[in-house]
DRENGURO-275707 format. One record per atom (N, C-alpha, C, O, CB): residue in one letter; chain; atom name; x, y, z. Coordinates in nm, 3 decimals. Glycine has a CB too. Layout:
R   fiza   sedo   dodren        px        py        pz
R      A      A       CA         X         Y         Z
...
This chain:
R   fiza   sedo   dodren        px        py        pz
R      X      A        N    -1.388     0.965    -1.346
R      X      A       CA    -1.246     0.929    -1.347
R      X      A        C    -1.148     1.029    -1.313
R      X      A        O    -1.041     1.000    -1.259
R      X      A       CB    -1.212     0.884    -1.470
R      X      A        N    -1.183     1.145    -1.343
R      X      A       CA    -1.107     1.278    -1.327
R      X      A        C    -1.095     1.315    -1.185
R      X      A        O    -1.010     1.395    -1.145
R      X      A       CB    -1.177     1.394    -1.401
R      X      A        N    -1.179     1.256    -1.110
R      X      A       CA    -1.179     1.312    -0.961
R      X      A        C    -1.084     1.225    -0.888
R      X      A        O    -1.116     1.108    -0.870
R      X      A       CB    -1.328     1.308    -0.885
R      X      A        N    -0.969     1.269    -0.843
R      X      A       CA    -0.865     1.190    -0.783
R      X      A        C    -0.914     1.146    -0.648
R      X      A        O    -0.886     1.031    -0.615
R      X      A       CB    -0.732     1.269    -0.772
R      X      A        N    -0.981     1.217    -0.570
R      X      A       CA    -1.035     1.166    -0.449
R      X      A        C    -1.119     1.039    -0.468
R      X      A        O    -1.099     0.941    -0.396
R      X      A       CB    -1.116     1.270    -0.386
R      X      A        N    -1.210     1.038    -0.563
R      X      A       CA    -1.293     0.936    -0.576
R      X      A        C    -1.210     0.806    -0.621
R      X      A        O    -1.238     0.695    -0.577
R      X      A       CB    -1.402     0.977    -0.673
R      X      A        N    -1.118     0.827    -0.702
R      X      A       CA    -1.027     0.713    -0.757
R      X      A        C    -0.969     0.649    -0.646
R      X      A        O    -0.969     0.527    -0.635
R      X      A       CB    -0.913     0.761    -0.852
R      X      A        N    -0.912     0.738    -0.551
R      X      A       CA    -0.853     0.689    -0.427
R      X      A        C    -0.938     0.616    -0.342
R      X      A        O    -0.904     0.504    -0.304
R      X      A       CB    -0.803     0.792    -0.355
R      X      A        N    -1.060     0.674    -0.303
R      X      A       CA    -1.147     0.601    -0.216
R      X      A        C    -1.200     0.485    -0.273
R      X      A        O    -1.223     0.390    -0.198
R      X      A       CB    -1.250     0.678    -0.173
R      X      A        N    -1.224     0.476    -0.399
R      X      A       CA    -1.280     0.346    -0.458
R      X      A        C    -1.175     0.234    -0.434
R      X      A        O    -1.207     0.122    -0.394
R      X      A       CB    -1.313     0.361    -0.620
R      X      A        N    -1.047     0.273    -0.461
R      X      A       CA    -0.943     0.178    -0.464
R      X      A        C    -0.919     0.132    -0.320
R      X      A        O    -0.884     0.017    -0.294
R      X      A       CB    -0.815     0.237    -0.529
R      X      A        N    -0.939     0.225    -0.227
R      X      A       CA    -0.928     0.180    -0.085
R      X      A        C    -1.041     0.078    -0.049
R      X      A        O    -1.019    -0.026     0.012
R      X      A       CB    -0.936     0.305     0.011
R      X      A        N    -1.160     0.116    -0.091
R      X      A       CA    -1.287     0.039    -0.061
R      X      A        C    -1.261    -0.110    -0.121
R      X      A        O    -1.297    -0.209    -0.058
R      X      A       CB    -1.426     0.115    -0.133
R      X      A        N    -1.203    -0.118    -0.236
R      X      A       CA    -1.188    -0.250    -0.301
R      X      A        C    -1.052    -0.314    -0.263
R      X      A        O    -1.018    -0.417    -0.322
R      X      A       CB    -1.199    -0.235    -0.458
R      X      A        N    -0.971    -0.259    -0.167
R      X      A       CA    -0.854    -0.326    -0.108
R      X      A        C    -0.739    -0.313    -0.215
R      X      A        O    -0.648    -0.396    -0.220
R      X      A       CB    -0.886    -0.483    -0.070
R      X      A        N    -0.746    -0.209    -0.300
R      X      A       CA    -0.642    -0.189    -0.409
R      X      A        C    -0.532    -0.085    -0.376
R      X      A        O    -0.566     0.008    -0.302
R      X      A       CB    -0.711    -0.145    -0.538
R      X      A        N    -0.433    -0.087    -0.412
R      X      A       CA    -0.322     0.019    -0.385
R      X      A        C    -0.381     0.155    -0.455
R      X      A        O    -0.415     0.154    -0.574
R      X      A       CB    -0.164    -0.030    -0.457
R      X      A        N    -0.392     0.264    -0.382
R      X      A       CA    -0.438     0.391    -0.441
R      X      A        C    -0.339     0.431    -0.555
R      X      A        O    -0.389     0.474    -0.659
R      X      A       CB    -0.448     0.507    -0.328
R      X      A        N    -0.210     0.422    -0.546
R      X      A       CA    -0.120     0.469    -0.653
R      X      A        C    -0.138     0.381    -0.775
R      X      A        O    -0.129     0.438    -0.884
R      X      A       CB     0.029     0.467    -0.607
R      X      A        N    -0.162     0.259    -0.774
R      X      A       CA    -0.177     0.165    -0.885
R      X      A        C    -0.310     0.219    -0.954
R      X      A        O    -0.314     0.233    -1.076
R      X      A       CB    -0.186     0.001    -0.833
R      X      A        N    -0.411     0.247    -0.878
R      X      A       CA    -0.542     0.290    -0.928
R      X      A        C    -0.534     0.417    -1.001
R      X      A        O    -0.601     0.444    -1.101
R      X      A       CB    -0.640     0.304    -0.819
R      X      A        N    -0.437     0.502    -0.940
R      X      A       CA    -0.427     0.637    -1.002
R      X      A        C    -0.355     0.633    -1.140
R      X      A        O    -0.389     0.694    -1.241
R      X      A       CB    -0.348     0.734    -0.906
R      X      A        N    -0.252     0.551    -1.126
R      X      A       CA    -0.180     0.513    -1.256
R      X      A        C    -0.268     0.471    -1.365
R      X      A        O    -0.257     0.524    -1.475
R      X      A       CB    -0.084     0.403    -1.233
R      X      A        N    -0.365     0.369    -1.340
R      X      A       CA    -0.435     0.329    -1.438
R      X      A        C    -0.542     0.434    -1.492
R      X      A        O    -0.575     0.438    -1.610
R      X      A       CB    -0.490     0.210    -1.398
R      X      A        N    -0.593     0.521    -1.392
R      X      A       CA    -0.673     0.628    -1.434
R      X      A        C    -0.606     0.714    -1.518
R      X      A        O    -0.668     0.761    -1.614
R      X      A       CB    -0.723     0.697    -1.331
R      X      A        N    -0.478     0.747    -1.497
R      X      A       CA    -0.411     0.838    -1.566
R      X      A        C    -0.397     0.787    -1.718
R      X      A        O    -0.426     0.861    -1.811
R      X      A       CB    -0.278     0.864    -1.495
R      X      A        N    -0.350     0.655    -1.738
R      X      A       CA    -0.328     0.601    -1.854
R      X      A        C    -0.452     0.597    -1.938
R      X      A        O    -0.452     0.621    -2.058
R      X      A       CB    -0.273     0.477    -1.836
R      X      A        N    -0.557     0.565    -1.867
R      X      A       CA    -0.678     0.577    -1.941
R      X      A        C    -0.724     0.700    -1.989
R      X      A        O    -0.767     0.711    -2.104
R      X      A       CB    -0.771     0.532    -1.875
R      X      A        N    -0.718     0.805    -1.901
R      X      A       CA    -0.748     0.934    -1.936
R      X      A        C    -0.669     0.994    -2.053
R      X      A        O    -0.719     1.057    -2.146
R      X      A       CB    -0.732     1.012    -1.823
R      X      A        N    -0.534     0.965    -2.035
R      X      A       CA    -0.445     1.017    -2.142
R      X      A        C    -0.481     0.947    -2.282
R      X      A        O    -0.484     1.008    -2.389
R      X      A       CB    -0.288     0.990    -2.102
R      X      A        N    -0.507     0.811    -2.267
R      X      A       CA    -0.552     0.761    -2.397
R      X      A        C    -0.673     0.820    -2.457
R      X      A        O    -0.673     0.860    -2.573
R      X      A       CB    -0.574     0.624    -2.387
R      X      A        N    -0.781     0.826    -2.377
R      X      A       CA    -0.897     0.885    -2.421
R      X      A        C    -0.893     1.026    -2.477
R      X      A        O    -0.959     1.059    -2.575
R      X      A       CB    -0.980     0.882    -2.320
R      X      A        N    -0.800     1.121    -2.396
R      X      A       CA    -0.791     1.256    -2.436
R      X      A        C    -0.722     1.266    -2.556
R      X      A        O    -0.749     1.365    -2.624
R      X      A       CB    -0.732     1.337    -2.340
R      X      A        N    -0.622     1.171    -2.607
R      X      A       CA    -0.547     1.202    -2.744
R      X      A        C    -0.436     1.282    -2.702
R      X      A        O    -0.401     1.307    -2.587
R      X      A       CB    -0.636     1.283    -2.859
R      X      A        N    -0.374     1.327    -2.831
R      X      A       CA    -0.280     1.424    -2.817
R      X      A        C    -0.298     1.563    -2.780
R      X      A        O    -0.203     1.635    -2.747
R      X      A       CB    -0.227     1.425    -2.916
R      X      A        N    -0.405     1.598    -2.784
R      X      A       CA    -0.443     1.737    -2.746
R      X      A        C    -0.563     1.734    -2.663
R      X      A        O    -0.674     1.751    -2.715
R      X      A       CB    -0.467     1.825    -2.869
R      X      A        N    -0.549     1.713    -2.522
R      X      A       CA    -0.658     1.716    -2.426
R      X      A        C    -0.724     1.845    -2.412
R      X      A        O    -0.662     1.949    -2.431
R      X      A       CB    -0.613     1.676    -2.298
R      X      A        N    -0.844     1.843    -2.380
R      X      A       CA    -0.919     1.964    -2.357
R      X      A        C    -0.873     2.017    -2.224
R      X      A        O    -0.805     1.943    -2.152
R      X      A       CB    -1.073     1.939    -2.361
R      X      A        N    -0.905     2.153    -2.179
R      X      A       CA    -0.863     2.204    -2.064
R      X      A        C    -0.907     2.121    -1.928
R      X      A        O    -0.831     2.117    -1.831
R      X      A       CB    -0.912     2.340    -2.064
R      X      A        N    -1.024     2.060    -1.927
R      X      A       CA    -1.071     1.981    -1.818
R      X      A        C    -0.978     1.855    -1.812
R      X      A        O    -0.938     1.818    -1.701
R      X      A       CB    -1.225     1.943    -1.838
R      X      A        N    -0.943     1.791    -1.920
R      X      A       CA    -0.864     1.683    -1.923
R      X      A        C    -0.721     1.713    -1.878
R      X      A        O    -0.657     1.632    -1.810
R      X      A       CB    -0.869     1.628    -2.053
R      X      A        N    -0.679     1.814    -1.912
R      X      A       CA    -0.546     1.863    -1.879
R      X      A        C    -0.521     1.886    -1.732
R      X      A        O    -0.423     1.846    -1.670
R      X      A       CB    -0.521     1.987    -1.951
R      X      A        N    -0.634     1.964    -1.674
R      X      A       CA    -0.628     1.974    -1.521
R      X      A        C    -0.642     1.850    -1.458
R      X      A        O    -0.568     1.827    -1.362
R      X      A       CB    -0.732     2.060    -1.464
R      X      A        N    -0.734     1.753    -1.500
R      X      A       CA    -0.742     1.616    -1.431
R      X      A        C    -0.597     1.544    -1.446
R      X      A        O    -0.552     1.487    -1.347
R      X      A       CB    -0.866     1.520    -1.502
R      X      A        N    -0.528     1.545    -1.558
R      X      A       CA    -0.396     1.477    -1.560
R      X      A        C    -0.320     1.546    -1.470
R      X      A        O    -0.256     1.477    -1.391
R      X      A       CB    -0.328     1.471    -1.693
R      X      A        N    -0.309     1.666    -1.463
R      X      A       CA    -0.208     1.743    -1.357
R      X      A        C    -0.258     1.686    -1.213
R      X      A        O    -0.183     1.631    -1.133
R      X      A       CB    -0.224     1.933    -1.364
R      X      A        N    -0.367     1.703    -1.197
R      X      A       CA    -0.402     1.656    -1.058
R      X      A        C    -0.362     1.522    -1.021
R      X      A        O    -0.304     1.506    -0.914
R      X      A       CB    -0.542     1.663    -1.037
R      X      A        N    -0.388     1.417    -1.101
R      X      A       CA    -0.341     1.293    -1.093
R      X      A        C    -0.190     1.284    -1.082
R      X      A        O    -0.144     1.207    -0.998
R      X      A       CB    -0.388     1.222    -1.200
R      X      A        N    -0.111     1.353    -1.155
R      X      A       CA     0.020     1.355    -1.164
R      X      A        C     0.078     1.415    -1.008
R      X      A        O     0.171     1.362    -0.946
R      X      A       CB     0.058     1.447    -1.297
R      X      A        N     0.009     1.521    -0.968
R      X      A       CA     0.049     1.578    -0.843
R      X      A        C     0.014     1.480    -0.722
R      X      A        O     0.093     1.473    -0.628
R      X      A       CB    -0.020     1.716    -0.826
R      X      A        N    -0.091     1.413    -0.724
R      X      A       CA    -0.125     1.315    -0.616
R      X      A        C    -0.031     1.196    -0.633
R      X      A        O     0.001     1.140    -0.528
R      X      A       CB    -0.280     1.269    -0.622
R      X      A        N     0.017     1.148    -0.746
R      X      A       CA     0.107     1.045    -0.760
R      X      A        C     0.239     1.084    -0.690
R      X      A        O     0.296     1.006    -0.613
R      X      A       CB     0.126     1.013    -0.905
R      X      A        N     0.284     1.205    -0.719
R      X      A       CA     0.398     1.252    -0.676
R      X      A        C     0.397     1.264    -0.505
R      X      A        O     0.497     1.239    -0.436
R      X      A       CB     0.418     1.386    -0.753
R      X      A        N     0.291     1.300    -0.461
R      X      A       CA     0.260     1.313    -0.319
R      X      A        C     0.264     1.164    -0.256
R      X      A        O     0.326     1.141    -0.152
R      X      A       CB     0.111     1.387    -0.300
R      X      A        N     0.202     1.076    -0.317
R      X      A       CA     0.208     0.938    -0.277
R      X      A        C     0.342     0.876    -0.263
R      X      A        O     0.373     0.803    -0.169
R      X      A       CB     0.137     0.863    -0.366
R      X      A        N     0.418     0.908    -0.360
R      X      A       CA     0.553     0.858    -0.375
R      X      A        C     0.657     0.907    -0.282
R      X      A        O     0.771     0.860    -0.281
R      X      A       CB     0.596     0.885    -0.503
R      X      A        N     0.612     1.011    -0.196
R      X      A       CA     0.701     1.070    -0.103
R      X      A        C     0.680     1.014     0.021
R      X      A        O     0.747     1.051     0.118
R      X      A       CB     0.689     1.209    -0.095
């Protein structure tokens, strides 16, 4: 789930909006991570946030 490119690619293959897929992935990861995510989870959340900002521009 943390792989942004994989989330986008799967969404496109399934005909779904990549931004929506990333938002769902982010909410899920944030929920699973809890209030204190480990370093890998923190990096994944930051990567998703960055990609969402790029998609919104």
